DOMIRO-349999 format. One record per residue: residue number from 1; residue in one letter; x, z, y of N, C-alpha, C, O, CB in turn. Coordinates in nm, 2 decimals, padded with zeros to 4 digits, m for minus. Each point is the difference from the previous one (the first is absolute). Glycine has a CB too. Layout:
N
+-----+-----+--------+--------+--------+--------+--------+--------+--------+--------+--------+--------+--------+--------+--------+--------+--------+
:   n : res :   n.c1 :   n.c3 :   n.c2 :  ca.c1 :  ca.c3 :  ca.c2 :   c.c1 :   c.c3 :   c.c2 :   o.c1 :   o.c3 :   o.c2 :  cb.c1 :  cb.c3 :  cb.c2 :
+-----+-----+--------+--------+--------+--------+--------+--------+--------+--------+--------+--------+--------+--------+--------+--------+--------+
: NUM :   a :      X :      Z :      Y :      X :      Z :      Y :      X :      Z :      Y :      X :      Z :      Y :      X :      Z :      Y :
...
+-----+-----+--------+--------+--------+--------+--------+--------+--------+--------+--------+--------+--------+--------+--------+--------+--------+
***
This chain:
67
+-----+-----+--------+--------+--------+--------+--------+--------+--------+--------+--------+--------+--------+--------+--------+--------+--------+
:   n : res :   n.c1 :   n.c3 :   n.c2 :  ca.c1 :  ca.c3 :  ca.c2 :   c.c1 :   c.c3 :   c.c2 :   o.c1 :   o.c3 :   o.c2 :  cb.c1 :  cb.c3 :  cb.c2 :
+-----+-----+--------+--------+--------+--------+--------+--------+--------+--------+--------+--------+--------+--------+--------+--------+--------+
:   1 :   m : m03.57 : m08.74 :  05.05 :  00.08 : m00.11 : m00.09 : m00.03 :  00.02 : m00.12 : m00.04 :  00.10 : m00.06 :  00.23 : m00.13 :  00.19 :
:   2 :   k : m00.16 : m00.14 : m00.16 : m00.05 : m00.06 : m00.13 :  00.13 :  00.03 : m00.14 :  00.13 : m00.02 :  00.02 : m00.28 : m00.19 :  00.17 :
:   3 :   f :  00.12 :  00.22 : m00.27 :  00.10 :  00.01 : m00.10 :  00.09 : m00.13 : m00.01 :  00.08 :  00.01 : m00.10 : m00.23 :  00.15 : m00.02 :
:   4 :   g :  00.16 : m00.27 :  00.18 :  00.08 : m00.10 :  00.00 :  00.05 : m00.02 :  00.16 :  00.07 : m00.09 :  00.04 : m00.20 :  00.00 : m00.27 :
:   5 :   t :  00.08 :  00.18 :  00.29 :  00.09 : m00.01 :  00.10 :  00.13 :  00.12 :  00.03 :  00.10 : m00.02 :  00.06 : m00.30 : m00.13 :  00.01 :
:   6 :   d :  00.15 :  00.25 : m00.13 :  00.06 :  00.10 : m00.07 :  00.17 : m00.06 : m00.06 :  00.11 :  00.03 :  00.03 : m00.40 :  00.07 : m00.09 :
:   7 :   i :  00.21 : m00.19 : m00.05 :  00.08 : m00.07 : m00.07 :  00.11 : m00.11 :  00.10 :  00.11 : m00.01 : m00.05 : m00.32 :  00.04 : m00.15 :
:   8 :   a :  00.18 : m00.10 :  00.33 :  00.06 : m00.08 :  00.04 :  00.12 :  00.05 :  00.12 :  00.11 : m00.06 :  00.04 : m00.32 : m00.08 : m00.14 :
:   9 :   c :  00.14 :  00.28 :  00.16 :  00.08 :  00.09 :  00.02 :  00.11 :  00.07 : m00.02 :  00.07 :  00.03 :  00.09 : m00.21 : m00.06 : m00.06 :
:  10 :   a :  00.17 :  00.06 : m00.17 :  00.13 :  00.04 : m00.08 :  00.05 : m00.10 : m00.04 :  00.11 :  00.02 : m00.05 : m00.17 :  00.17 : m00.02 :
:  11 :   l :  00.01 : m00.34 :  00.08 :  00.05 : m00.11 : m00.01 :  00.09 : m00.04 :  00.09 :  00.12 : m00.01 : m00.02 : m00.29 : m00.02 : m00.07 :
:  12 :   g :  00.09 :  00.01 :  00.20 :  00.07 : m00.02 :  00.12 :  00.11 :  00.06 :  00.04 :  00.09 : m00.07 :  00.05 : m00.27 :  00.02 :  00.00 :
:  13 :   l :  00.21 :  00.25 : m00.07 :  00.08 :  00.09 :  00.04 :  00.10 : m00.04 : m00.09 :  00.11 :  00.03 :  00.03 : m00.26 :  00.14 :  00.06 :
:  14 :   l :  00.14 : m00.21 : m00.14 :  00.11 : m00.01 : m00.15 :  00.05 : m00.09 :  00.01 :  00.11 :  00.00 : m00.03 : m00.19 :  00.09 : m00.12 :
:  15 :   a :  00.02 : m00.22 :  00.19 :  00.09 : m00.13 :  00.03 :  00.08 :  00.02 :  00.14 :  00.12 : m00.01 :  00.02 : m00.31 : m00.15 : m00.14 :
:  16 :   g :  00.09 :  00.19 :  00.19 :  00.10 :  00.04 :  00.14 :  00.12 :  00.11 :  00.01 :  00.12 : m00.04 :  00.04 : m00.32 : m00.01 :  00.07 :
:  17 :   t :  00.18 :  00.17 : m00.15 :  00.11 :  00.08 : m00.03 :  00.09 : m00.09 : m00.10 :  00.12 :  00.00 :  00.02 : m00.26 :  00.23 :  00.02 :
:  18 :   t :  00.11 : m00.28 : m00.12 :  00.17 : m00.09 : m00.07 :  00.02 : m00.07 :  00.09 :  00.11 :  00.01 :  00.05 : m00.12 : m00.06 : m00.28 :
:  19 :   f : m00.07 : m00.04 :  00.29 :  00.06 : m00.11 :  00.07 :  00.11 :  00.09 :  00.16 :  00.10 : m00.05 :  00.05 : m00.37 : m00.17 : m00.17 :
:  20 :   g :  00.21 :  00.32 :  00.17 :  00.05 :  00.08 :  00.08 :  00.16 :  00.07 : m00.04 :  00.11 :  00.02 :  00.05 : m00.38 :  00.01 :  00.01 :
:  21 :   s :  00.21 : m00.02 : m00.19 :  00.18 :  00.09 : m00.02 :  00.07 : m00.12 : m00.07 :  00.09 :  00.06 : m00.05 : m00.14 :  00.24 : m00.03 :
:  22 :   g :  00.06 : m00.40 :  00.05 :  00.06 : m00.12 :  00.01 :  00.04 : m00.06 :  00.09 :  00.10 : m00.06 :  00.00 : m00.20 :  00.05 : m00.13 :
:  23 :   i :  00.04 :  00.02 :  00.20 :  00.03 : m00.09 :  00.17 :  00.13 :  00.11 :  00.07 :  00.11 : m00.05 :  00.05 : m00.44 : m00.03 :  00.03 :
:  24 :   a :  00.31 :  00.20 : m00.09 :  00.06 :  00.14 :  00.04 :  00.10 : m00.02 : m00.11 :  00.10 : m00.05 :  00.05 : m00.30 :  00.23 :  00.05 :
:  25 :   f :  00.20 : m00.16 : m00.19 :  00.09 : m00.04 : m00.07 :  00.12 : m00.15 :  00.03 :  00.12 :  00.01 :  00.03 : m00.33 :  00.14 : m00.17 :
:  26 :   l :  00.15 : m00.28 :  00.11 :  00.07 : m00.07 :  00.06 :  00.10 : m00.01 :  00.16 :  00.09 : m00.06 :  00.05 : m00.26 : m00.01 : m00.23 :
:  27 :   f :  00.07 :  00.18 :  00.22 :  00.11 : m00.01 :  00.19 :  00.04 :  00.10 : m00.01 :  00.01 :  00.05 :  00.12 : m00.13 : m00.16 :  00.08 :
:  28 :   g :  00.17 :  00.22 : m00.32 :  00.06 :  00.08 :  00.01 : m00.03 :  00.08 :  00.10 :  00.10 :  00.04 :  00.07 :  00.02 : m00.15 : m00.18 :
:  29 :   w : m00.23 :  00.15 :  00.15 : m00.06 :  00.13 :  00.08 :  00.00 :  00.12 : m00.08 : m00.02 :  00.05 : m00.11 : m00.12 : m00.18 :  00.24 :
:  30 :   q :  00.15 :  00.15 : m00.04 :  00.01 :  00.20 : m00.08 : m00.13 :  00.07 :  00.15 : m00.04 : m00.05 :  00.10 :  00.45 :  00.10 : m00.22 :
:  31 :   a : m00.43 :  00.08 :  00.05 : m00.10 :  00.10 : m00.02 : m00.14 : m00.09 :  00.10 : m00.07 : m00.09 : m00.05 :  00.28 :  00.36 :  00.02 :
:  32 :   y : m00.22 : m00.23 :  00.14 : m00.08 : m00.03 :  00.09 : m00.05 : m00.12 :  00.01 : m00.12 :  00.00 :  00.01 :  00.21 :  00.15 :  00.09 :
:  33 :   r : m00.02 : m00.30 : m00.11 : m00.01 : m00.10 :  00.00 : m00.01 : m00.02 : m00.14 : m00.09 : m00.08 :  00.00 :  00.19 :  00.04 :  00.20 :
:  34 :   a : m00.07 :  00.07 : m00.32 : m00.08 :  00.01 : m00.07 : m00.13 :  00.03 : m00.04 : m00.06 : m00.06 : m00.08 :  00.22 :  00.04 :  00.08 :
:  35 :   l : m00.19 :  00.12 :  00.06 : m00.13 :  00.10 : m00.04 : m00.11 : m00.09 :  00.09 : m00.11 : m00.01 : m00.04 :  00.23 :  00.31 :  00.00 :
:  36 :   t : m00.09 : m00.37 :  00.16 : m00.11 : m00.07 :  00.08 : m00.02 : m00.11 : m00.08 : m00.11 : m00.05 : m00.02 :  00.15 :  00.11 :  00.26 :
:  37 :   s :  00.08 : m00.13 : m00.30 :  00.01 : m00.12 : m00.04 : m00.17 :  00.01 : m00.14 : m00.10 : m00.06 : m00.01 :  00.45 :  00.02 :  00.07 :
:  38 :   v : m00.28 :  00.17 : m00.12 : m00.09 :  00.02 : m00.11 : m00.17 : m00.02 :  00.08 : m00.07 : m00.10 :  00.01 :  00.29 :  00.30 : m00.17 :
:  39 :   t : m00.22 : m00.08 :  00.19 : m00.12 :  00.05 :  00.08 : m00.07 : m00.14 :  00.06 : m00.08 : m00.06 : m00.07 :  00.20 :  00.32 :  00.15 :
:  40 :   v : m00.10 : m00.30 :  00.01 : m00.02 : m00.18 :  00.05 : m00.06 : m00.09 : m00.13 : m00.11 : m00.04 : m00.03 :  00.36 :  00.05 :  00.21 :
:  41 :   f : m00.14 : m00.03 : m00.24 : m00.08 : m00.06 : m00.07 : m00.08 :  00.01 : m00.17 : m00.01 : m00.07 : m00.10 :  00.15 : m00.03 :  00.29 :
:  42 :   g : m00.17 :  00.20 : m00.17 : m00.12 :  00.10 : m00.11 : m00.09 :  00.03 :  00.08 : m00.10 :  00.03 : m00.05 :  00.25 :  00.11 : m00.10 :
:  43 :   i : m00.14 : m00.15 :  00.30 : m00.17 : m00.02 :  00.06 : m00.07 : m00.13 : m00.03 : m00.11 : m00.04 : m00.04 :  00.18 :  00.18 :  00.24 :
:  44 :   a :  00.10 : m00.24 : m00.13 : m00.07 : m00.13 : m00.02 : m00.06 : m00.07 : m00.11 : m00.09 : m00.07 :  00.01 :  00.21 :  00.07 :  00.14 :
:  45 :   g : m00.04 :  00.02 : m00.31 : m00.03 :  00.01 : m00.09 : m00.18 :  00.07 : m00.04 : m00.10 : m00.04 : m00.06 :  00.40 :  00.04 :  00.08 :
:  46 :   i : m00.25 :  00.11 :  00.06 : m00.20 :  00.00 : m00.05 : m00.07 : m00.06 :  00.09 : m00.10 : m00.04 : m00.04 :  00.07 :  00.27 : m00.05 :
:  47 :   l :  00.05 : m00.26 :  00.18 : m00.10 : m00.04 :  00.14 : m00.06 : m00.16 : m00.11 : m00.11 : m00.02 : m00.04 :  00.31 :  00.14 :  00.36 :
:  48 :   i : m00.05 : m00.24 : m00.35 : m00.02 : m00.09 : m00.03 : m00.07 :  00.01 : m00.14 : m00.09 : m00.08 : m00.03 :  00.27 :  00.01 :  00.20 :
:  49 :   t : m00.14 :  00.17 : m00.25 : m00.12 : m00.04 : m00.14 : m00.13 :  00.08 :  00.04 : m00.09 : m00.01 : m00.09 :  00.29 : m00.01 : m00.14 :
:  50 :   i : m00.23 :  00.08 :  00.31 : m00.16 :  00.03 :  00.00 : m00.07 : m00.11 :  00.07 : m00.12 : m00.03 : m00.01 :  00.14 :  00.28 :  00.02 :
:  51 :   a :  00.10 : m00.33 :  00.09 : m00.08 : m00.09 :  00.03 : m00.07 : m00.13 : m00.09 : m00.11 : m00.05 :  00.01 :  00.24 :  00.15 :  00.16 :
:  52 :   v :  00.01 : m00.13 : m00.27 : m00.04 : m00.09 : m00.11 : m00.12 : m00.02 : m00.08 : m00.09 : m00.07 : m00.03 :  00.29 :  00.11 :  00.02 :
:  53 :   f : m00.13 :  00.15 : m00.01 : m00.14 :  00.02 : m00.14 : m00.10 : m00.02 :  00.09 : m00.08 : m00.08 : m00.06 :  00.14 :  00.28 : m00.12 :
:  54 :   h : m00.10 : m00.17 :  00.31 : m00.15 : m00.04 :  00.06 :  00.00 : m00.13 :  00.03 : m00.12 : m00.05 :  00.01 :  00.07 :  00.25 :  00.11 :
:  55 :   l :  00.15 : m00.30 : m00.11 : m00.08 : m00.13 : m00.01 :  00.03 : m00.03 : m00.18 : m00.09 : m00.08 : m00.02 :  00.14 : m00.02 :  00.32 :
:  56 :   l :  00.00 :  00.12 : m00.39 : m00.03 : m00.01 : m00.16 : m00.13 :  00.04 :  00.03 : m00.09 : m00.09 :  00.01 :  00.31 :  00.15 : m00.15 :
:  57 :   h : m00.25 :  00.06 :  00.14 : m00.13 :  00.06 : m00.02 : m00.11 : m00.10 :  00.06 : m00.09 : m00.03 : m00.08 :  00.20 :  00.28 :  00.09 :
:  58 :   r : m00.12 : m00.28 :  00.08 : m00.09 : m00.07 :  00.12 : m00.02 : m00.16 : m00.11 : m00.10 : m00.06 : m00.04 :  00.23 :  00.20 :  00.35 :
:  59 :   r : m00.01 : m00.17 : m00.31 : m00.01 : m00.14 : m00.07 : m00.05 :  00.01 : m00.12 : m00.09 : m00.08 : m00.03 :  00.26 :  00.00 :  00.14 :
:  60 :   s : m00.14 :  00.19 : m00.22 : m00.10 :  00.00 : m00.11 : m00.18 :  00.03 :  00.04 : m00.10 : m00.02 : m00.06 :  00.34 :  00.10 : m00.08 :
:  61 :   l : m00.22 : m00.03 :  00.23 : m00.15 :  00.03 :  00.04 : m00.12 : m00.13 :  00.02 : m00.11 : m00.02 : m00.05 :  00.25 :  00.23 :  00.18 :
:  62 :   s : m00.06 : m00.30 : m00.01 : m00.09 : m00.10 :  00.01 : m00.01 : m00.13 : m00.09 : m00.08 : m00.10 :  00.01 :  00.10 :  00.19 :  00.19 :
:  63 :   t :  00.09 : m00.08 : m00.31 :  00.01 : m00.11 : m00.11 : m00.09 :  00.06 : m00.10 : m00.08 : m00.09 : m00.04 :  00.33 :  00.00 :  00.07 :
:  64 :   s : m00.26 :  00.22 : m00.09 : m00.13 :  00.07 : m00.07 : m00.16 :  00.00 :  00.09 : m00.11 :  00.05 : m00.04 :  00.33 :  00.11 : m00.07 :
:  65 :   n : m00.18 : m00.22 :  00.24 : m00.13 :  00.01 :  00.04 : m00.08 : m00.14 :  00.01 : m00.12 : m00.03 :  00.02 :  00.21 :  00.24 :  00.08 :
:  66 :   s : m00.02 : m00.25 : m00.10 :  00.00 : m00.22 :  00.01 : m00.02 : m00.05 : m00.14 :  00.01 : m00.13 : m00.02 :  00.20 :  00.09 :  00.22 :
:  67 :   r : m00.23 :  00.14 : m00.31 :  00.01 : m00.04 : m00.13 : m00.18 :  00.00 : m00.02 : m00.05 : m00.04 : m00.11 :  00.33 :  00.14 :  00.03 :
+-----+-----+--------+--------+--------+--------+--------+--------+--------+--------+--------+--------+--------+--------+--------+--------+--------+
***
């Protein structure tokens, strides 16, 4: 795992868990529902940011190779 991927995982986890806790707060969920929401959105955040990171990394490599 490279340094950039570690940062992507951390930011995805932070964004996902923040979003998940916000959703749980808005719906007034308690205990298990809130924990499930935070977990699901945290994992989704990690996966999304890793995918975006790899997409941007490939795009930057393809533009640097074409020069």
